[in-house]
Wavefront OBJ file of the C-alpha trace (Angstrom):
o trace
v 3.249 -80.041 -133.641
v 1.319 -77.292 -132.181
v -1.935 -77.181 -130.117
v -5.213 -76.120 -131.630
v -6.804 -73.210 -129.687
v -9.829 -71.222 -130.617
v -12.417 -69.211 -128.768
v -14.846 -72.026 -128.865
v -12.315 -74.312 -127.264
v -11.061 -72.296 -124.460
v -14.951 -71.544 -123.802
v -15.462 -75.680 -123.640
v -12.509 -75.837 -121.759
v -13.912 -73.705 -119.158
v -17.047 -75.405 -119.199
v -15.439 -78.738 -118.922
v -13.474 -77.525 -115.727
v -16.874 -76.363 -114.220
v -18.402 -79.740 -114.621
v -15.274 -81.590 -113.334
v -15.755 -83.342 -109.826
v -12.773 -82.219 -107.684
v -13.866 -83.841 -104.412
v -11.197 -86.775 -104.776
v -8.541 -84.208 -104.875
v -9.699 -82.739 -101.420
v -9.696 -86.255 -99.823
v -5.915 -86.052 -99.775
v -4.110 -85.266 -96.905
v -0.786 -85.314 -98.495
v -0.230 -82.167 -100.650
v 1.711 -84.006 -103.304
v -1.002 -86.566 -103.542
v -3.814 -83.872 -104.183
v -1.874 -81.981 -106.765
v -0.730 -84.983 -108.945
v -4.490 -85.972 -108.703
v -5.641 -82.340 -109.655
v -3.227 -82.415 -112.646
v -4.504 -85.491 -113.946
v -7.782 -83.984 -114.082
v -6.674 -80.893 -115.534
v -4.262 -82.410 -118.078
v -7.375 -84.628 -119.057
v -9.459 -81.818 -119.809
v -6.756 -79.567 -121.467
v -5.870 -82.392 -123.669
v -9.137 -83.063 -124.971
v -10.146 -79.072 -125.823
v -6.423 -78.554 -127.246
v -5.162 -81.384 -128.980
v -2.318 -81.206 -130.597
v -2.207 -80.611 -134.468
v 0.758 -81.786 -136.912
v 1.587 -78.930 -139.238
v 3.495 -79.485 -142.745
v 5.979 -77.112 -142.579
v 5.680 -74.687 -146.109
v 8.906 -75.586 -147.990
v 8.898 -72.454 -150.027
v 9.132 -69.893 -147.174
v 11.993 -71.827 -145.251
v 15.180 -69.544 -145.355
v 17.697 -71.523 -147.095
v 21.346 -71.458 -145.734
v 24.229 -69.571 -147.833
v 26.216 -72.916 -147.994
v 23.266 -74.822 -149.556
v 24.182 -74.746 -153.515
v 21.680 -74.840 -156.054
v 22.351 -78.004 -157.393
v 21.207 -79.572 -153.747
v 17.935 -77.515 -154.007
v 17.273 -79.180 -157.212
v 17.778 -82.558 -156.303
v 15.862 -82.138 -153.167
v 12.793 -80.722 -154.897
v 11.361 -84.312 -155.975
v 11.503 -85.409 -152.673
v 9.757 -82.460 -151.138
v 6.673 -83.566 -152.970
v 5.169 -86.018 -150.781
l 1 2 3 4 5 6 7 8 9 10 11 12 13 14 15 16 17 18 19 20 21 22 23 24 25 26 27 28 29 30 31 32 33 34 35 36 37 38 39 40 41 42 43 44 45 46 47 48 49 50 51 52 53 54 55 56 57 58 59 60 61 62 63 64 65 66 67 68 69 70 71 72 73 74 75 76 77 78 79 80 81 82
């Protein structure tokens, strides 16, 4: 899995960070609690603008090991066409 990142997503992410209210982060006296509150806000914005995208590997371009025999490659062919 990888993250979807485009220039538009980055601009939306910056805008979302600008709009977030960080007042509750400043209310904490303990730095650890303040950091945890900040991370929750930041990760929420990050996950919403840069979601995970599952990618399906292209089997044609995956390098084969030298020990894989031709018979194994032929027998796996029907299973890869899902």
